[in-house]
Structures are given as structure tokens and as C-alpha cells.
C-alpha positions in Angstrom: -19.5 42.3 -27.0 -23.2 41.4 -26.5 -23.3 38.5 -24.0 -25.8 35.8 -24.8 -26.6 33.0 -22.4 -26.2 30.2 -25.0 -23.1 31.8 -26.5 -21.6 32.1 -23.0 -22.4 28.5 -22.4 -20.6 27.4 -25.6 -17.6 29.5 -24.7 -17.6 28.0 -21.2 -17.5 24.5 -22.7 -14.7 25.4 -25.0 -12.7 27.0 -22.3 -13.4 24.0 -19.9 -12.0 21.7 -22.5 -8.8 23.6 -23.1 -8.3 24.2 -19.4 -8.4 20.5 -18.5 -4.7 20.3 -17.5 -5.1 23.3 -15.3 -8.2 21.8 -13.5 -6.3 18.5 -12.9 -3.3 20.4 -11.4 -5.6 22.5 -9.2 -7.3 19.4 -8.0 -4.0 17.6 -7.1 -2.9 20.5 -5.0 -3.3 20.1 -1.2 -4.9 23.6 -0.8 -7.4 25.8 -2.7 -5.5 28.3 -4.9 -8.7 30.4 -5.1 -8.3 31.2 -1.4 -5.0 33.0 -2.0 -6.6 36.1 -3.7 -9.7 37.3 -5.4 -7.8 37.7 -8.7 -6.6 34.0 -8.8 -9.3 33.1 -11.3 -8.1 35.8 -13.7 -4.4 34.6 -13.2 -5.2 30.9 -13.6 -7.7 31.1 -16.5 -6.8 34.4 -18.1 -3.0 34.1 -18.1 -2.1 30.4 -17.7 -5.2 29.2 -19.5 -4.7 31.5 -22.5 -1.1 30.5 -22.7 -2.1 26.9 -23.1 -4.3 27.6 -26.0 -1.2 28.8 -27.9 1.4 26.6 -26.2 -0.2 23.3 -27.1 -0.3 23.8 -30.9 3.2 25.1 -30.8 4.5 22.1 -28.8 2.8 19.8 -31.2 4.6 21.5 -34.1 8.0 21.3 -32.3 7.4 17.6 -31.8 6.7 17.0 -35.5 9.9 18.9 -36.5 12.0 16.9 -34.0 10.6 13.6 -35.2 10.6 14.5 -38.9 13.3 17.2 -39.4 12.6 17.4 -43.2 8.9 17.8 -42.9 7.4 20.5 -45.2 4.9 23.1 -43.9 2.0 21.1 -45.3 3.1 17.9 -43.6 3.5 19.8 -40.3 0.0 21.3 -40.5 -1.5 17.9 -41.4 0.3 16.2 -38.6 -0.8 18.8 -36.1 -4.4 18.5 -37.2 -4.2 14.7 -37.2 -3.0 14.6 -33.6 -5.8 16.9 -32.4 -8.3 14.0 -31.9 -5.7 12.3 -29.6 -5.6 15.4 -27.5 -9.4 15.5 -27.3 -9.4 12.0 -26.0 -6.6 12.8 -23.5 -8.3 16.0 -22.3 -11.6 14.3 -21.9 -9.9 11.7 -19.8 -8.3 14.5 -17.7 -11.7 15.9 -17.2 -13.1 12.7 -15.9 -10.1 12.1 -13.7 -10.5 15.6 -12.3 -14.1 15.0 -11.5 -13.3 11.7 -9.7 -10.6 13.3 -7.6 -12.7 16.3 -6.8 -15.4 14.0 -5.5 -13.0 12.2 -3.3 -11.7 15.5 -1.9 -15.3 16.8 -1.4 -16.2 13.6 0.5 -13.5 13.6 3.2 -13.0 10.7 5.7 -14.2 13.0 8.5 -17.6 13.3 6.8 -17.8 9.6 6.1 -17.1 8.8 9.7 -19.7 11.4 10.8 -22.3 9.9 8.6 -21.5 6.4 9.7 -21.9 7.3 13.4 -25.2 9.2 12.9 -28.4 7.6 14.1 -30.6 6.3 11.2 -33.7 5.4 13.3 -35.9 7.6 11.1 -34.5 6.3 7.8 -36.0 3.3 6.0 -35.6 2.2 2.4 -38.7 1.4 0.3 -39.0 1.2 -3.4 -42.3 2.9 -4.4 -41.8 3.3 -8.1 -39.3 1.7 -10.5 -39.3 2.6 -14.2 -36.3 3.9 -16.0 -38.3 4.8 -19.1 -39.4 8.1 -17.6 -35.7 9.2 -16.9 -34.4 10.5 -13.7 -36.5 12.3 -11.1 -36.8 16.1 -11.5 -39.0 16.8 -8.5 -41.0 15.0 -5.8 -43.8 17.0 -4.3 -47.0 16.4 -2.3 -50.2 18.4 -2.9 -53.5 18.6 -4.6 -52.9 19.1 -8.3 -55.9 17.2 -9.8 -59.5 18.3 -9.4 -61.7 16.6 -6.8 -58.7 14.6 -5.5 -57.0 15.1 -2.2 -53.2 15.4 -1.6 -51.1 13.0 -3.6 -47.4 12.3 -4.1 -46.3 13.6 -7.4 -43.2 12.1 -9.0 -42.0 14.5 -11.8 -39.5 12.8 -14.1 -37.6 14.2 -17.1 -40.0 12.4 -19.5 -43.3 12.2 -17.6 -45.2 12.4 -14.3 -46.7 9.8 -12.0 -49.3 10.3 -9.3 -49.2 8.1 -6.2 -51.8 7.7 -3.4 -51.0 7.4 0.4 -50.2 3.7 -0.2 -47.8 4.6 -3.0 -50.0 3.0 -5.6 -49.9 4.5 -9.1 -53.1 6.5 -9.7 -52.2 8.1 -13.0 -49.2 8.2 -15.4 -48.4 10.8 -18.0 -45.7 10.5 -20.6 -44.4 13.5 -22.5 -44.3 13.2 -26.3 -41.8 16.1 -26.7 -38.9 14.1 -25.2 -36.6 15.0 -22.4 -37.0 18.1 -20.1 -34.4 19.2 -17.6 -36.9 20.3 -15.0 -40.6 19.4 -14.6 -43.0 20.7 -11.9 -46.7 20.6 -11.4 -48.5 23.9 -11.2 -51.9 25.4 -10.3 -54.1 26.8 -13.1 -57.5 28.6 -13.2 -59.5 25.4 -14.0 -57.6 23.2 -11.6 -56.7 20.7 -14.3 -53.1 19.4 -14.0 -50.5 21.4 -15.9 -46.7 21.2 -15.8 -44.1 23.9 -16.3 -41.1 22.4 -18.0 -37.6 23.6 -19.0 -35.5 22.1 -21.8 -31.8 22.9 -21.3 -30.4 25.7 -23.5 -33.8 25.9 -25.4 -37.1 27.0 -23.9 -39.6 26.9 -21.1 -43.1 25.4 -21.9 -46.4 24.8 -20.1 -47.9 21.3 -20.8 -51.4 20.2 -20.2 -52.6 17.0 -18.5 -51.9 15.0 -21.7 -48.3 16.3 -22.0 -49.3 18.6 -24.9 -47.7 22.0 -25.2 -49.9 25.0 -24.3 -47.3 27.6 -24.9 -43.6 28.0 -25.2 -41.3 30.8 -24.1 -37.9 31.1 -25.8 -35.5 33.8 -27.1 -34.6 34.2 -30.7 -32.6 31.1 -31.6 -30.8 32.8 -34.5 -29.4 35.3 -32.0 -28.5 32.7 -29.4 -30.9 34.0 -26.7 -32.0 30.7 -25.1 -33.9 30.5 -21.8 -31.8 29.5 -18.8 -34.6 28.5 -16.4 -38.2 29.0 -15.1 -39.9 29.2 -11.7 -43.5 29.3 -10.9 -45.6 30.9 -8.1 -48.8 32.8 -7.3 -47.2 36.4 -7.4 -50.5 38.3 -7.4 -52.5 36.3 -4.9 -55.3 35.2 -7.3 -54.8 31.4 -6.7 -53.2 30.8 -10.1 -49.5 30.4 -10.8 -47.4 32.9 -12.9 -44.2 31.9 -14.4 -40.8 33.7 -14.2 -38.8 32.7 -17.3 -35.2 34.0 -17.0 -32.0 34.5 -19.0 -28.8 34.7 -17.1 -27.4 37.5 -19.2 -28.9 40.9 -20.3 -32.4 39.7 -21.2 -33.2 39.1 -17.5 -36.7 38.1 -16.3 -40.0 37.7 -18.1 -43.3 37.2 -16.1 -45.8 35.1 -18.1 -49.3 34.2 -17.1 -50.9 30.7 -17.8 -52.2 31.8 -21.2 -48.6 32.5 -22.3 -49.0 36.3 -22.3 -45.9 38.3 -21.1 -46.9 40.6 -18.3 -43.6 42.4 -17.9 -39.9 42.2 -18.4 -37.1 43.1 -16.0 -33.6 43.3 -17.5 -30.7 41.7 -15.5 -27.1 41.8 -16.7 -25.8 38.8 -14.7 -28.4 36.7 -12.9 -27.2 34.0 -10.5 -30.3 32.2 -9.1 -34.0 33.0 -8.9 -36.9 31.8 -6.7 -40.5 32.7 -6.3 -41.4 32.7 -2.6 -43.3 34.9 -0.1 -40.2 36.7 1.2 -42.1 39.8 2.6 -44.7 38.0 4.7 -47.7 39.5 2.8 -49.2 36.2 1.6 -48.0 36.9 -1.9 -45.0 35.3 -3.6 -42.3 37.7 -4.9 -39.4 37.1 -7.1 -36.1 37.0 -5.3 -33.0 36.8 -7.4 -29.2 37.2 -6.9 -26.4 38.6 -9.1 -23.6 36.4 -10.4 -21.0 39.0 -11.0 -19.8 38.9 -7.4 -16.0 38.5 -7.8 -15.7 41.0 -4.9 -17.4 38.4 -2.7 -20.5 40.7 -2.3 -23.8 39.2 -3.6 -26.8 41.4 -4.1 -30.3 40.0 -3.6 -33.2 41.9 -5.2 -36.9 41.4 -4.7 -39.5 42.2 -7.4 -43.3 42.4 -6.7 -46.2 41.4 -9.0 -45.7 44.6 -11.1 -42.0 44.0 -11.7 -41.1 46.8 -9.4 -37.9 46.5 -7.2 -39.1 46.6 -3.6 -36.2 45.3 -1.7 -32.4 45.0 -2.1 -30.1 43.2 0.3 -26.3 42.9 0.1 -24.6 39.9 1.8 -20.9 39.2 2.0 -20.5 35.9 0.3 -19.0 34.5 -2.8 -22.0 32.2 -3.5 -24.9 33.3 -5.6 -26.7 30.0 -5.2 -29.4 30.0 -2.4 -32.6 28.5 -1.1 -35.4 30.4 0.6 -36.4 28.3 3.7 -38.5 28.7 6.8 -35.8 27.3 9.2 -34.8 27.2 12.0 -38.0 29.1 12.7 -40.5 30.8 10.4 -41.9 34.0 11.9 -43.1 36.6 9.4 -40.4 36.4 6.8 -38.3 33.3 5.7 -34.5 33.1 5.7 -31.9 32.6 3.0 -29.7 29.5 3.1 -26.2 29.9 1.6 -23.6 27.2 0.9 -20.0 28.2 1.4 -16.6 26.5 1.7 -17.2 23.7 4.2 -20.1 25.4 5.8 -23.8 26.2 5.5 -25.0 29.6 6.6 -28.7 30.7 7.2 -29.2 34.5 6.9 -32.4 36.5 7.6 -33.9 39.0 5.2 -31.9 41.8 6.9 -28.6 40.1 6.2 -27.9 38.9 9.8 -26.5 35.4 10.1 -29.0 33.3 12.1 -27.3 29.9 12.0 -23.8 28.8 10.8 -23.2 25.1 10.4 -20.1 23.1 9.7 -20.5 21.1 6.4 -17.3 19.2 5.5 -17.0 18.8 1.7 -19.4 21.7 1.0 -18.4 24.1 -1.8 -19.3 27.6 -2.6 -20.5 26.9 -6.2 -23.1 24.4 -7.5 -26.8 24.1 -7.2 -28.3 23.7 -3.7 -31.6 22.1 -2.7 -33.0 22.3 0.9 -36.1 21.1 2.6 -37.3 21.0 6.2 -38.4 17.6 7.6 -40.6 17.0 10.7 -40.6 13.4 11.8 -42.8 13.9 14.9 -45.6 16.5 15.3 -44.2 18.0 18.5 -40.6 18.0 17.5 -38.7 20.8 15.8 -38.1 20.5 12.0 -34.8 19.1 10.7 -33.0 20.6 7.8 -32.0 18.5 4.8 -29.6 20.0 2.3 -28.3 18.6 -1.0 -25.5 20.2 -2.9 -25.1 19.4 -6.6 -21.3 19.7 -7.2 -21.0 18.2 -10.7 
């Protein structure tokens, strides 16, 4: 079977729907069944889940026969098909209920008490921009992304970008004509005019100019189901211009593309978990660091590619999580560290695989996207670590 990222996504959605009763049951249990054995996912979804796919239609047919003993075969089939929408509604409700219960479990009372007792002297609330027409925030970044203009705060939304000065006054506003993008990020180009690298979910990655017009688009063959799963940008060759790592999670792997849209090289990956473009070797050039997602043995492999697409480093870490963030915390010497989120804890590992810091994090889960930044409130104080875990 040739695994395609978009096909796998559709299969996942189909499985998720049929497994709704199982997800609800697992959520109601007072313990995590996945901690019992590494083969529990296979037992739960492969055995019990598969049984439900056949058991539910059979039970529906038995119910029709019991209520209407003289029903013909055609009537039975028509009744079963007619009841399916009711099951869809019921399973959808189960999914929503499961999510609500999961959030309650992931936000235990201990965490709420801890947050309530924590000093908030540094935290103040101020609305600096309010306009829902641009959608939700994709990224907030400070830097110089327009020619002859100093550092600004850039608010990247799903449908546009807004530039703010130090007084949080709007200096420029750009709206995208091509609709909604899952991620939007400003990038550096040769002529220093503002450009944005964007990603549209299960479709393509595209570079947009200052007017929001598409410069180029990178996508797989739609008729074969090879859609792009994400894109990251960084100056991988040290020339001051960003390159773009467009990636597929299954088989096609990574494509490095320059600002003109030309593919520089391809690197196949069978099961890609997460990818970042950062200087992880301390050579003032950004490399591509990615993890594998086929880590059922709780061993995740991190691989580093240089500007030529050559594998230059490989690191194995004992963890079930393939989501990570490259950070310069608690200290940044020559090489940064890797932040991992695991069950009820956060772990920071150096580039040799040694655990530097291990922190308790009630409610944290192994899977789900993680975002982390360092924050320095006072010039002479050490940096704080802020971590956000996207669970749903």
C-alpha cells in the first residue's frame, strides 16, 4: 500500500469517527490504558475498533428484525441505511463530549491552584488590535521585515498581516485575496520587500508578495493525493535569504525550495513527525532538524540535514513524543537544546541526548503540537520559559 499524506488523513478521520465510543470509554477510565503496554493502541484500535465497524451494522440489523419480525431483506437494508444519520449525530456528540472530558482531565485542580497562586506581577492585559475579519492569529513576531524600517511587531493572521509600531499603532495592513491559510509567517528575501510563506491545510505551501499575491506554489500531485503537510523557512546557506523546507509526512519527505520557487533538492522520509529550521550545529547557518513519527518502540530519531540535503547528524532519544521545539534555554552556549513534552512533564535535552532539565507539567500530554519561547522581563535576569501545548 502506497501511503499518501492526504489519504492517511482521510483514513484517520474515518477511523476517528467509528472509534468515537472507544475514545469516550478511554476518557472515562481513571487511568491511561496506553501506559499498560506498547501494544495497547493495536489492541484497542486494531481489535476492538475493527470489531465495532462490523458489530454496529449487525446490531442495527438485529434491532430492525426484533421490532419488525416480518421485515423483508430490502426493508432491513433500507432501515439500516436510514438510521445511519442518527448514528452520525450520536457519534459526533460522543466526539464533542470526549473532547470536553479530556480537557477537564488535562486541566486538573492541582494545576488550577498552582496557576492561581502564581505571581502575575509581570502580566498585564492590553488590547492592541481587534479585528476578527482577518481570522485567528497564526504568529506574532518582532523584527525588520520591511525596507528602511526598523523592528516592528508583525501580527500574522490566517487571512492577512498587520504591522504595528512600538506604540502598537497600525502602520500597514495586508489582506490575502486567496482566502484562509493555516499558517502565515514573514520571511526575508533578496530585495528586502515583505514576503510571506503560507500553508493551506491539506493543499499547498505558497510564497506571497507584499500585496498578498502568489509568487509560487508548492504542492504534490492532487490526483494522486500527495498534498503538502507543512512548510518551514530559514537561511540554510548563510546568504541572508530564506529558503523553504516544504514537507510531506509520508514517503515524499522534504523539498528545499528557494525564493524563486526552484526546487534545490529532495530528501525522502517515510514517516516524518516534526521539522524545524534552526542553527543546531553552532555554525551560524540554519539546518533542517526533523524527527520520525514511527516510534511505537518509544525511541525517536532526530536527523539533521545541511544546505546540500546531506545527513550530518543523527540522534536517538528515548521518548514517545515526536513533537519538539529547538530552544536556547536554560542557557545557550554553542548549540541549542530540544524541548520535549511528555506525560505530565516537560524535558529539555541537549544535542547529545543528555537531559538538561526535567520539569513537572500537570496536564501535559505526549502528543499534540508544542510551542515554546523564552521571555526575559529584566535585562539582568535569567530568561523564563513559556510553553504552550495544543492538545485539540
